[in-house]
N, C-alpha and C positions, 0 to 999 in steps of 0.2 A: 503494499499500500505506499502511495506517495505520501509525503509530508503534507499536513494541512498548513496552508499559510494564513496564519493568525490575523494578518492585518488586511486581508482581501475583503472587499465589500461583501462578498458571499458569505464568508465564515461570519464576519461581524452582524450580519442580518440574521443568519441562523442562531448565534448566540444570544441576540436580543429576543429572537422568538422563543428559544428554549427558556430563557430566563423568566420571560412572562408565563409560559405555560408551567414551569415549575411552581411559580408562586400562586397561580391559580389553583394547581393540584394542592399545594400546602394549605391554602385557604380552605378548599373544599374538605380536606381532611380534618382541618381544626373544627369546622362545623359539624363534622361527623355525619354518618349516614350509611347506607347499605353498600356502598361502593369502596369502602376504606381500603380493602386489599387492592383493588384496581388502582386507586390513588397512590398507594404506597410503590405499587410495580412502576407506575408512571414516573414518579419522582426518581427511583432507582435507575430506570432506563434513561431519563434525562441527564442524570448525573454521569453515567457512563459515556454518553455521547459528549457531554462537555468535557470530559477527561480526554477525549481525543485531540482536543485542541491545546492540550497542555504540552510544553517542550519536553518533558520528560516521560510523557505517557509511553507505556509499553505498546509495541505495535499488536494488532489483533492477531489471532491466531490464523494461519492459512486456511482458505476454503476447504471444505471436505470434498474430495473427488470420489467417485465410485467407479 
């Protein structure tokens, strides 16, 4: 996988979107409801995606081929 250009307009837009979505999920989790597990999963996924943009992030595993 190629390095993510953290200063590119595309990554900055993705980062803003993910930050907003994460906050919405946290707010929903705080309010409580029947989808709490879904919100926790969404937050975990967003955190994983945001980790990709960090300079010291480990590269993802290679794709599985059959």
